[in-house]
C-alpha positions in Angstrom: 0.6 -7.5 -30.8 3.3 -10.1 -30.2 1.8 -11.2 -27.0 -1.6 -11.3 -28.7 -0.2 -13.7 -31.7 1.7 -15.7 -28.9 -1.8 -16.5 -27.0 -3.4 -17.1 -30.6 -0.8 -20.0 -31.4 -1.4 -21.3 -27.6 -4.9 -22.0 -28.4 -4.1 -23.2 -32.1 -2.2 -25.8 -30.4 -4.4 -26.5 -27.7 -6.9 -27.2 -30.8 -4.7 -29.0 -32.5 -4.1 -31.8 -29.8 -7.7 -31.8 -28.5 -8.4 -32.9 -32.5 -5.6 -35.2 -33.3 -5.0 -36.3 -29.7 -4.9 -39.9 -30.5 -2.4 -39.9 -33.2 0.1 -38.9 -30.6 1.5 -41.6 -27.9 0.6 -39.2 -25.1 -2.0 -40.9 -23.0 -5.3 -39.1 -22.5 -4.5 -37.4 -19.2 -1.3 -35.8 -20.3 -3.5 -34.4 -23.4 -6.0 -32.7 -21.8 -3.0 -31.5 -19.3 -1.6 -30.4 -22.2 -4.4 -28.7 -23.9 -6.0 -26.8 -20.7 -2.3 -25.3 -19.9 -2.6 -24.1 -23.7 -6.1 -22.8 -23.4 -5.1 -21.0 -20.0 -2.1 -19.5 -21.4 -3.3 -18.5 -25.1 -6.5 -17.0 -23.4 -4.3 -15.0 -20.2 -1.8 -13.4 -23.2 -4.7 -12.7 -25.7 -6.7 -11.1 -22.8 -3.1 -9.2 -21.4 -2.8 -7.7 -24.7 -5.9 -6.2 -25.4 -6.2 -4.7 -22.2 -4.6 -1.9 -20.2 -4.3 -1.4 -16.2 -4.3 2.3 -15.4 -2.9 3.6 -11.9 -4.4 6.1 -9.5 -2.2 8.9 -10.4 -2.1 8.0 -14.4 -4.6 7.8 -17.6 -4.7 5.7 -20.5 -3.3 7.5 -23.6 -5.4 5.6 -26.9 -4.1 5.9 -30.3 -6.1 4.1 -33.5 -4.3 2.6 -36.4 -7.3 2.1 -38.6 -10.4 4.4 -39.5 -10.4 7.9 -41.1 -7.8 10.5 -41.3 -8.7 13.9 -39.4 -9.6 17.2 -41.5 -8.0 20.4 -41.3 -5.1 20.0 -39.9 -6.4 18.3 -36.8 -4.0 16.0 -34.7 -6.7 15.1 -31.9 -9.7 12.6 -33.0 -13.0 13.4 -31.8 -15.1 11.3 -33.8 -13.0 7.9 -33.7 -10.8 8.9 -36.4 -7.5 7.8 -37.4 -4.9 9.0 -34.8 -4.9 10.0 -31.1 -8.1 9.9 -29.1 -9.3 12.5 -27.2 -10.5 10.6 -24.5 -8.5 9.5 -22.1 -8.9 6.0 -20.0 -10.0 6.0 -16.1 -7.6 4.7 -13.9 -8.4 0.7 -13.6 -8.4 -2.2 -16.1 -9.9 -1.5 -20.0 -10.3 -5.1 -21.9 -10.9 -5.6 -25.3 -8.9 -3.2 -27.4 -7.5 -5.4 -30.3 -3.9 -4.9 -30.6 -4.3 -4.6 -34.5 -6.8 -1.3 -34.3 -5.4 0.0 -30.9 -2.4 0.8 -29.4 -2.7 1.5 -25.4 -0.1 3.5 -23.4 -0.4 4.7 -19.8 0.6 8.5 -19.2 1.1 10.2 -15.8 -0.9 12.8 -14.3 0.6 16.1 -13.6 0.6 17.5 -10.2 0.8 21.4 -10.1 2.5 21.8 -6.8 1.8 24.4 -3.9 2.6 28.2 -4.6 2.6 27.0 -8.6 0.6 27.3 -11.6 0.2 25.6 -15.0 0.7 27.2 -17.8 -1.0 25.3 -20.7 -0.2 25.2 -24.5 -2.6 23.6 -26.5 -1.0 21.8 -30.1 -5.2 21.2 -31.4 -8.4 23.7 -31.2 -9.6 26.5 -33.2 -7.4 29.3 -34.6 -6.6 32.2 -32.2 -8.5 35.2 -32.8 -7.4 37.9 -34.7 -4.6 39.9 -33.0 -5.1 37.8 -29.7 -1.6 36.2 -28.2 -3.7 34.4 -26.0 -6.7 31.8 -26.1 -9.9 33.5 -24.8 -10.4 32.3 -20.8 -12.2 29.6 -19.4 -14.1 29.9 -16.8 -13.7 26.6 -15.5 -9.6 25.0 -15.6 -10.8 21.0 -15.3 -13.2 21.8 -18.5 -10.2 23.2 -20.6 -8.1 20.3 -19.5 -10.6 17.6 -20.6 -9.4 17.5 -24.4 -12.8 16.3 -25.8 -14.9 19.2 -24.1 -11.9 21.6 -25.2 -11.7 20.3 -29.0 -16.1 20.4 -29.1 -16.6 23.8 -27.6 -14.6 25.9 -29.4 -10.6 25.4 -27.4 -8.2 27.5 -29.7 -5.1 26.1 -30.0 -1.7 28.2 -28.9 -1.1 29.5 -25.4 -3.9 29.2 -23.2 -5.1 32.3 -20.6 -6.5 30.0 -18.1 -4.0 28.9 -15.6 -4.3 25.5 -13.4 -4.4 25.9 -9.7 -2.1 23.7 -7.6 -3.7 20.0 -7.9 -3.5 16.8 -9.8 -4.8 16.9 -13.3 -5.5 14.1 -15.8 -4.8 15.3 -19.2 -3.9 14.2 -22.6 -0.1 15.2 -23.6 -0.7 15.0 -27.1 -3.1 18.0 -27.0 -1.8 20.0 -24.1 2.1 21.2 -22.9 2.0 21.8 -19.2 4.5 23.8 -17.6 5.0 24.8 -14.1 5.5 28.7 -13.0 5.5 30.1 -9.2 2.2 32.3 -8.8 1.9 35.8 -8.3 2.8 36.1 -4.2 2.6 39.9 -3.1 4.0 40.7 0.4 2.7 42.7 3.3 4.1 46.4 2.4 4.1 45.8 -1.5 1.0 46.0 -3.9 1.4 44.3 -8.0 0.3 46.7 -10.6 -0.9 44.2 -13.3 0.1 45.1 -17.0 -2.1 43.2 -19.3 -1.5 41.8 -22.5 -4.6 40.0 -23.0 -8.6 40.9 -22.4 -10.7 43.5 -24.1 -9.9 46.4 -25.6 -10.9 49.5 -23.3 -11.3 51.6 -26.0 -13.9 49.4 -27.5 -16.2 50.7 -24.4 -16.7 54.2 -25.9 -15.2 55.2 -22.5 -11.7 57.0 -23.0 -8.9 55.6 -20.6 -6.7 57.8 -18.5 -2.9 57.4 -20.3 0.4 58.0 -19.0 3.2 57.6 -21.3 1.3 56.0 -23.9 -0.2 53.4 -21.5 -3.6 53.5 -20.6 -5.1 53.0 -16.9 -7.7 50.7 -17.1 -10.2 48.5 -14.9 -9.2 44.9 -14.5 -10.0 42.6 -17.3 -8.9 45.1 -19.8 -5.6 45.4 -22.0 -3.3 47.5 -20.3 -2.2 48.8 -16.8 -5.0 48.1 -14.4 -5.9 50.9 -12.5 -6.5 48.9 -9.3 -3.5 47.3 -7.5 -3.2 43.6 -6.4 -3.4 43.9 -2.3 -0.9 41.2 -0.7 -1.8 37.7 -1.1 -1.4 35.1 -3.7 -2.7 35.4 -7.4 -3.1 32.6 -10.0 -2.2 34.4 -13.2 -0.6 33.7 -16.4 3.0 35.3 -15.5 3.7 36.0 -19.4 -0.1 37.5 -20.2 -0.1 39.4 -17.0 3.4 41.1 -16.2 3.1 41.9 -12.1 5.3 44.7 -11.3 5.7 45.0 -7.5 5.8 48.2 -5.6 6.6 48.9 -2.0 4.3 51.3 -0.3 6.2 51.5 3.2 7.7 54.4 3.9 11.4 54.8 2.4 14.5 56.9 3.2 16.8 57.9 0.8 20.1 59.3 2.5 22.7 61.3 0.5 25.2 62.1 2.9 29.2 62.1 2.9 29.5 59.0 5.4 28.1 55.2 4.8 25.1 54.8 3.2 22.0 54.2 5.4 19.5 54.2 2.7 17.1 51.8 2.7 17.0 51.7 -0.9 20.6 51.6 -1.7 22.7 50.3 1.0 25.3 48.7 -1.0 26.2 51.5 -3.2 29.7 51.6 -4.5 30.4 55.4 -4.0 30.8 56.6 -0.2 30.0 60.2 -0.7 26.5 60.8 -2.1 25.9 64.4 -0.5 24.5 67.0 -2.8 27.3 69.4 -4.4 26.4 72.9 -4.1 27.8 76.4 -4.4 27.0 79.7 -2.7 26.7 83.1 -4.2 30.1 83.9 -3.1 31.8 80.7 -4.9 32.0 78.5 -1.8 31.7 74.7 -2.5 29.2 73.1 0.1 28.3 69.4 0.3 25.0 68.8 1.8 24.1 66.0 3.9 20.5 65.5 3.3 17.8 62.5 3.9 14.1 62.6 2.1 11.4 60.1 3.3 8.9 59.4 0.9 6.3 56.9 0.2 3.5 56.0 -3.0 0.1 54.9 -2.0 -1.5 51.9 -2.9 -4.1 53.6 -4.8 -1.5 55.6 -6.6 1.1 52.9 -7.8 -0.1 51.7 -10.9 0.4 55.4 -11.9 3.9 55.8 -10.8 4.3 51.9 -12.6 3.0 53.7 -15.3 5.1 56.7 -15.1 8.6 54.7 -14.4 7.8 51.2 -15.3 9.6 49.2 -12.8 9.9 51.9 -10.1 11.8 49.6 -7.3 14.3 48.0 -10.0 18.1 49.0 -8.5 20.7 49.9 -11.3 24.2 48.6 -11.4 24.9 52.1 -9.7 23.2 51.1 -6.8 19.9 54.0 -7.3 16.6 52.6 -7.7 14.7 53.8 -11.0 12.4 56.3 -9.0 15.4 57.5 -7.2 17.1 58.3 -10.3 14.6 60.0 -12.2 12.5 61.8 -9.9 13.7 62.0 -6.1 17.4 63.1 -6.4 17.5 65.2 -9.5 14.3 67.3 -7.7 16.3 67.5 -4.4 19.7 68.0 -6.3 18.0 71.3 -7.7 16.3 72.3 -4.6 19.6 72.6 -2.7 21.5 73.7 -5.4 19.0 76.7 -6.3 19.2 77.5 -2.7 22.8 77.8 -2.1 23.3 79.8 -5.1 20.8 82.8 -3.6 23.1 83.1 -0.5 26.3 83.5 0.9 28.3 80.7 2.4 28.0 81.8 5.9 24.5 83.2 5.3 23.6 79.4 3.7 24.8 77.6 6.7 23.5 80.0 9.0 19.7 79.7 7.4 20.0 75.6 8.0 16.5 75.7 8.9 14.8 78.1 6.8 16.6 76.1 4.0 15.5 72.6 5.1 11.5 73.6 5.5 11.8 75.6 2.0 13.2 72.9 0.2 10.7 70.7 2.0 7.7 72.6 0.5 9.1 72.7 -2.8 10.0 68.9 -2.8 6.5 68.2 -1.7 5.1 70.0 -4.6 7.4 68.3 -7.3 6.5 64.9 -6.2 3.0 65.6 -6.1 3.1 65.8 -10.0 4.6 62.0 -9.7 2.1 61.0 -7.1 4.5 60.5 -4.8 4.2 61.4 -1.1 6.7 63.3 1.0 6.7 63.0 4.7 10.2 65.0 5.5 13.4 66.5 4.6 16.2 66.2 7.0 19.3 68.4 6.2 21.9 66.5 8.3 24.9 68.6 7.7 25.8 71.8 5.6 29.6 71.1 5.5 31.1 74.4 4.7 34.3 72.9 6.1 34.8 70.1 3.5 37.3 72.1 1.7 40.2 74.4 2.6 38.5 77.8 1.2 35.6 76.9 3.6 37.7 76.0 6.8 39.5 78.9 6.7 36.2 81.2 6.0 34.9 79.4 9.5 37.9 79.9 10.8 37.7 83.6 10.6 34.1 83.5 11.8 35.5 81.4 14.5 38.1 84.0 15.8 35.1 86.5 15.1 33.0 84.7 17.8 35.7 84.1 19.8 36.9 88.1 20.0 32.9 88.4 20.3 32.5 86.2 23.3 35.7 87.9 25.1 34.2 91.1 24.7 31.0 90.0 26.0 32.7 88.3 28.3 35.2 91.6 29.3 31.6 94.0 29.5 30.1 91.3 31.8 32.7 91.6 33.9 32.6 95.6 34.3 29.1 95.3 34.6 29.3 93.3 37.5 31.9 95.6 39.1 30.2 98.3 38.8 27.0 96.4 40.0 29.2 95.6 43.1 30.6 98.7 43.6 26.9 100.1 43.7 26.2 97.4 45.8 28.8 97.8 48.5 27.9 101.4 48.6 24.3 100.7 48.8 25.2 98.6 51.8 27.9 101.4 53.2 24.6 103.9 53.3 22.6 101.4 54.4 24.9 100.7 57.6 25.8 104.5 57.9 21.6 105.4 58.0 21.3 102.3 60.5 23.9 104.4 62.5 22.4 107.5 62.2 19.2 106.3 63.2 20.6 104.1 66.2 22.3 107.8 66.9 19.0 109.3 67.0 17.2 106.5 69.1 20.0 107.3 71.5 19.6 110.9 72.2 15.6 110.7 72.0 16.2 107.9 74.6 18.8 110.1 76.6 16.4 113.0 76.2 13.5 111.4 77.8 15.7 109.6 80.7 17.2 113.4 81.5 13.4 114.6 81.2 12.5 111.5 83.3 15.5 112.3 86.1 14.5 115.6 85.9 10.8 115.4 86.8 12.1 112.8 89.2 14.7 115.3 91.0 11.8 117.9 91.2 9.2 115.4 92.7 11.9 114.5 95.3 13.1 118.2 95.7 9.3 118.8 96.5 8.9 115.7 98.7 11.9 117.0 100.2 10.8 120.3 101.1 7.5 118.9 102.6 9.5 116.8 104.3 12.0 119.4 106.0 8.4 121.4 106.4 7.2 118.7 108.6 10.1 117.9 110.7 10.6 121.3 111.6 13.7 121.9 109.5 16.7 120.6 107.9 18.4 119.4 110.9 15.3 117.4 112.1 15.2 116.2 108.9 19.1 115.4 108.6 18.2 113.4 112.5 15.7 111.2 110.9 17.6 110.4 107.6 20.4 109.4 109.7 18.3 107.2 112.0 17.2 105.1 109.0 21.1 105.1 107.6 21.3 103.5 111.1 18.6 101.3 111.2 19.2 99.9 107.6 23.0 99.7 108.6 22.3 98.0 111.9 19.1 96.1 111.6 17.7 94.8 114.8 20.8 95.2 116.6 20.9 99.2 116.7 19.4 99.6 120.4 22.0 101.3 122.9 24.2 102.7 120.1 22.4 106.1 120.3 21.9 108.3 123.2 18.3 107.4 124.7 18.0 111.3 125.4 18.0 112.0 121.7 15.0 110.0 121.3 13.3 111.5 124.4 14.6 115.1 124.2 12.3 117.8 124.2 12.1 120.4 121.5 10.3 121.7 118.7 7.2 120.3 116.8 10.0 118.5 114.4 12.0 117.1 117.2 8.8 115.7 118.6 8.2 114.4 115.8 11.8 112.7 115.8 11.3 111.7 118.9 8.0 109.8 118.2 10.0 107.9 115.6 12.7 106.5 117.4 10.5 105.8 120.3 8.0 103.7 117.9 11.5 102.2 116.8 12.3 101.1 120.1 9.2 100.1 121.0 9.4 97.4 118.2 13.1 96.7 119.0 12.3 96.1 122.6 10.8 92.8 122.2 13.5 91.6 120.2 16.5 89.9 121.6 20.2 92.4 122.0 22.5 92.2 119.3 25.5 90.6 120.2 
């Protein structure tokens, strides 16, 4: 307004100089120069004071000073009433705004960063529907943020259910209050269970919803817990109207041991020993180290959230809500019941049976809460954790050692007996071998004797034949002597025997003998004499 008055004063001065210039001592050239400067300055100041420059990242807010007053408690003018106007000037120059009628103000746009949503609260509009906390949802967020469309198409004052996705928005800051909030980001291995505080009432559809802990499981878009979880990804939801509880769907191992915690869910538990305490039927205290592996399927996550509110929330003692309210009480009861029905030693010895039985019962128990059980592992049944248990184990160990020693002695006796039997068998076999050899030798000698006998009989017959052929024993003897001489002296026997012996007369045998000697003499006559 002040700038406009200054401009008007400059124009008035120019007019006065032009009209009354001759009365001044200035020359005509100086008067024209003064008039030109005043006109230029005046118009420049007036134009500036009645215009507004809006940058590309801003909008122009208009406030009207005179006009009809707003009705019904509204604060934003749509039909030219006095007050803040709904329309926002676009970027660039806007002219001819009378400063006595309008106030112009440049207001920055709002930029919703990536990964965030814009939470909108309207200061003007229609009252919220009865019983509703949030205004009905808009299909197009850009129409909602346009003040004229919002106020002329039934926009309600108060928190808006519709949020602004990432981007830049030109808005009327007198109508809308916009704050940024992180969007819902569901990671891999997790689902989001939505508890809607806004939307339609499912009971009004005429279909009864499944109710868990007084909370209905309803389809998407209705009030209650949506029976379909959000899969991994980013979602632009109002953080207050839609409370998203994240539930892990990966396999989880819960470890209750007397050693350092290895549980994925409670690795930082302050207490060192979380094993399950049990007591046998004969009064021995036995800590049991156990690990259980479970998971919650995505389709069962809404039921589990309705049942346990925030199942993965970790309390001050290091246990998850699901673990505290379902898993730990169940596995404790199962192992304690198993122990109290058995003696201490029997409980330890039946470890695999106890493990399998605990798995079957634990699986049935968890199925009531839609929790899948994959395995139950009894890592150790620590009977030796107490002095009494150690003493019991020592008696068992001593008994086992005695039994082992007795078994070893029995094995040694058995081995010695078997060895003696083996030696006896070997001796009998050796004796049998000798008997067989003796029998064979006897048979052999018998055969030899028989052969010798037969040979002797043959030789005797031959001898008798030869004696008979030679005409008596005497001639046969001479013939044998001649053979011996022949064999002894070879070629040089000639002259050693009397020739008359060879050529003498006598019996038929003597004649044969003489013939033999004559034959030998004939054979050797051609040979040289022996030296």
